[in-house]
C-alpha positions as CSV (number, residue, x, y, z in Angstrom):
1,M,-9.2,9.5,8.2
2,A,-8.0,5.9,6.9
3,T,-5.4,8.2,4.9
4,Q,-4.3,9.5,8.4
5,I,-4.1,5.6,9.7
6,C,-2.0,4.3,7.2
7,L,0.6,7.2,6.7
8,N,0.6,7.3,10.7
9,A,1.2,3.3,10.5
10,K,3.7,3.4,7.4
11,V,5.4,7.0,7.8
12,Q,5.7,7.8,12.1
13,R,8.6,4.4,12.1
14,P,9.2,2.7,9.2
15,G,11.8,0.7,10.7
16,V,9.8,-0.9,13.6
17,C,8.3,-4.4,13.4
18,N,4.7,-3.5,13.2
19,A,4.7,-0.9,10.9
20,L,2.6,-1.2,8.1
21,E,4.2,-3.0,5.3
22,T,1.2,-4.1,3.1
23,L,-2.0,-2.2,2.5
24,L,-5.3,-4.5,1.3
25,V,-7.6,-2.2,0.2
26,H,-11.4,-4.0,-0.9
27,E,-11.6,-3.4,-4.7
28,K,-15.3,-1.3,-4.3
29,V,-13.1,1.6,-3.0
30,A,-10.1,1.2,-4.6
31,G,-10.6,3.4,-7.7
32,R,-11.6,6.8,-5.2
33,F,-8.9,5.1,-2.5
34,L,-5.5,4.7,-4.1
35,P,-5.5,7.8,-6.1
36,K,-5.5,9.9,-2.7
37,I,-3.3,7.6,-0.3
38,S,-1.2,7.4,-3.1
39,E,-0.6,10.8,-3.5
40,A,-0.1,11.5,0.5
41,F,2.6,8.1,0.7
42,Q,4.5,9.9,-2.1
43,K,4.6,13.5,-0.8
44,E,6.5,11.1,2.3
45,G,8.5,9.5,-0.2
46,V,7.3,6.3,0.3
47,E,7.9,3.5,-2.5
48,L,4.5,2.0,-3.7
49,R,4.6,-1.4,-4.9
50,G,1.3,-2.7,-6.3
51,C,-0.5,-5.9,-7.9
52,A,-1.9,-5.6,-11.3
53,Q,-5.0,-4.0,-10.3
54,T,-3.6,-1.8,-8.0
55,K,-1.0,-0.4,-11.3
56,K,-4.3,0.2,-13.6
57,I,-5.3,2.5,-11.2
58,L,-2.2,4.1,-9.8
59,S,0.3,3.5,-13.2
60,G,3.6,5.0,-12.2
61,I,4.3,2.8,-9.6
62,R,6.3,-0.5,-9.5
63,E,5.1,-3.9,-9.9
64,A,4.9,-6.0,-6.6
65,K,6.3,-9.3,-7.1
66,E,5.2,-12.3,-4.8
67,E,7.9,-11.6,-2.4
68,D,6.1,-8.9,-1.5
69,W,3.4,-9.6,0.0
70,S,5.1,-10.8,2.9
71,E,8.3,-8.8,3.1
72,E,8.9,-6.6,6.2
73,Y,10.9,-4.0,4.7
74,L,11.6,-1.9,7.8
75,A,12.1,1.0,5.1
76,L,9.9,3.5,3.5
77,I,8.3,1.4,1.0
78,L,4.9,-0.3,0.9
79,S,2.8,-2.7,-0.9
80,I,-0.8,-2.1,-2.2
81,R,-2.8,-4.9,-3.3
82,V,-6.4,-4.8,-3.9
83,V,-9.0,-7.8,-2.5
84,K,-12.7,-8.5,-2.7
85,G,-12.6,-9.4,0.7
86,L,-10.5,-11.0,3.6
87,R,-11.1,-14.6,2.8
88,R,-8.6,-16.8,0.7
89,R,-10.1,-18.2,-2.2
């Protein structure tokens, strides 16, 4: 279900201000979830950019830069960050 929600949030209308721009994935599910969602996004032509931990799981994607975490792409580009939780440390 999460894959379908994320695809819809990014691909249906990527040029609107409420489209998915950054995906946060909990580290406990990243190894299982990221390959599955990556395949779905790439079938739709979405360029993926990721943090170092994301790149360990998805080796063929671009490295995300600091500005990617706040960028409003309005295009088929998505940044992905693996996180321990939602609290900032």
